[in-house]
N, C-alpha and C positions, 0 to 999 in steps of 0.2 A: 312422536309422529305415528299416525295410523297408516299401516302399510296397505291395507285393503279393507273393504266393507262387504259383509254378507248380509243380505236382507231376505227374510223368509216370510211367507204366508204362515198363518197360525192353524186354522181349522183344517184338519186332514193333511197337514204338513208338519208343523211343529208338534201338534197333538193329534191323537188318533180320532177324536170326535169332531162333530160340528156343534159348536157351543149353542147356537140358536135352537138346535134340535133337543139338546139336553134341557134347556129352559122350557121349551114347548112341551116336553114330557111332563114337567111339573104343572103346566097349565092345562094339560089334557088335549093339546092340539098337535102332538108329536107327528102322527102319520101325515097329516095335511101339510105341515111345515116341512117335513122331510122331502115331500114330493116337489114343493116349490124350490127348495134348496138345490135339488138335483137339476132342475131345469135352469136355474140361474147359473150354476157352475158350468153347465154345458153350453152356456152362451145363448140360451133360448129366450131368456127374460132379461129385462133391464134390471140391473142389480139394485139400484136405489128403490125402485118401485117394489121389487120383490122383498127387500128388507123391510120396508114399511108395512107390507101385507103380513109378513111373518111376525114382526114385533107387535102389531096390533092384537095378535092372539094372546099376548102376555098381559094385557090390561087386567088389573086387579090382583095380580100375583104378588105376594109379599116379597120384598127385596131380600129377606133372610134366606130365601131359597138359593141364593148364590153360593152360600157355604155348602149346602147339600150338593149342588151341582158341581162345585169345584172339586169335591171329594171323588167325583166320578170321572174326572178328566185324567187321562194317562198321556204321558209324553211319548212321542214316537221313538222307536228304537234308535239309538245313536244320537239323540238330541243333545244330551249332556256332553258327550264326547266331541261332537262337532263344535259346540260353543267353547269348550275348554281348549281344543286344538287351534281354533281361530285366535283366541286370546293369547295362547302361548306363542303364536307366530307373529304377533304384533298387529293383528286385525281387530276389527270391531264387528259386533253382531246386532242387528236390529230386526224387529218383527213388526209387521203392519197387518192389521186384521179387519175384516168386515164384521168381526164379532164384537165383543164388548170389553171395555176396561174392567168392569166389575169382576170378570173371570180371568182376564189376562194379567192384571197387575200382580197378583200373587205368583204367577208363573214367571214373570219377568224378574221379580225379586229373587225367586229361588234359583234361577239360572244365571243371574248376574248379567242380564242383557244390557247392552249399552244404550239402546233406543227401543221404544215400543209405542205404538199408536193404534187406537181402535175406536169404535163407536161408544157412545155412553148412553145408557138408558135413563129416561126421565123417571124420577121417583117423587111422589107426593104422599106425605103422611105414611111412609113406609111401604107403599105399593107402586108397582109399575103402572104408568099411565097408558102404555101401549104406543109410546112415541120415543124417539131418540132426541138427544140434545146436540146442537151444533152441527157442523157440516158432516155429511155422510162419508164414511171411508169407503169409497168405491174404487173402480179401476184407476181413474186418473189420480185420486188422492194417494193411492199406493205408489204410483210413479213419482209423484211430488215428494213423498216421504223419502224415497230412495235418493232423489237428487238433493234434497235439503240436507240429509245426514252426510252425504258424501261431501257437499260443499263445506259444511261445518267442520269436517275433519281434514279438509284439504286433500281428499282422495279423488283422483281423476275417475270419471265414469268408466274408463277402460279397466279400472281395477275394482269394479264392483261386480258382485254376483247376486242374482235374484233367483229364488227358489219358490215355486208354487205349483198348484194343481188345477186351479179353476179359471174360467174365462175372465173373472175379475182380477186375475193376476197378470193378464197379457200385457198391459201397458207398462207395468213395473218390469216385466221380463224384457220388453223391448228397450227400456231405458238403460238396462244394465250392460256391462261389458260382456258378461257371460250369463246366459239364461238357462236354468235347469228346470225341466218338467219332472215333478216328483210324483210317481204313481198317479199320473195326471189324466184329465179328460182328453179325448182325441184332439180337440181344437188346440189344446196347449202343447201336446206332444208334437203336433205338426209344425208349430212355430218356434219352439225352443231350440237352443243350440245343442243341448244334450237332454236325453230322456232317460230317467232312471225308473226301473220297474219295481224293484224290491223296496219295501217300506222300511228302509234303514238309512238314516241320515249319515251314517259313517261312509256310505258309498259316495258322498260328496267330497270327502277328504282327498282322494287322488286327483280330483279335478282342480283342487287348490294347490297341488304340489305338496300335500301333506301326507302323513302316514295313512294307511287304509288298506 
């Protein structure tokens, strides 16, 4: 039986970077994409539209760049400790990302995550087309993921925790029993139950009644 569920955002929460910006660096569109990301995370732009605009800049990039980009990704301090502590206490950990499976899958495997969901980049003949495949993982999709995973494990929503930093995390945070703004944008800090300033996920542990 799963005692509780913790669901995290990925970019700038589970990891230090924004995955789309790392890919954009490979495509030579880094600064422009970073500016769009900042506005989307602050709630100034529609997420799905901003994602499409940013992904379009990746058209023609070889998919082999994911290995190079993956090597540049660093876990946020305390990420491993948080996952290990939740598992030791009988909980489950999921992550849901507006980023991409191509970069998230190795991280999920490394950390032993129970659930993970992200966008997927379309590839034709080894190159990105500048489009994504399937439904976009936007704010509503993040909330849906949290509810689905809780239902699968028989965890009441009152025993779910959501952790995020950007505007596209707000619906997920609203759906959870406890919402945590992690080094977050002002709009997220205003609406979350708890706001953590330090970029160390071990600070979540006391909120869960665990060591920290």
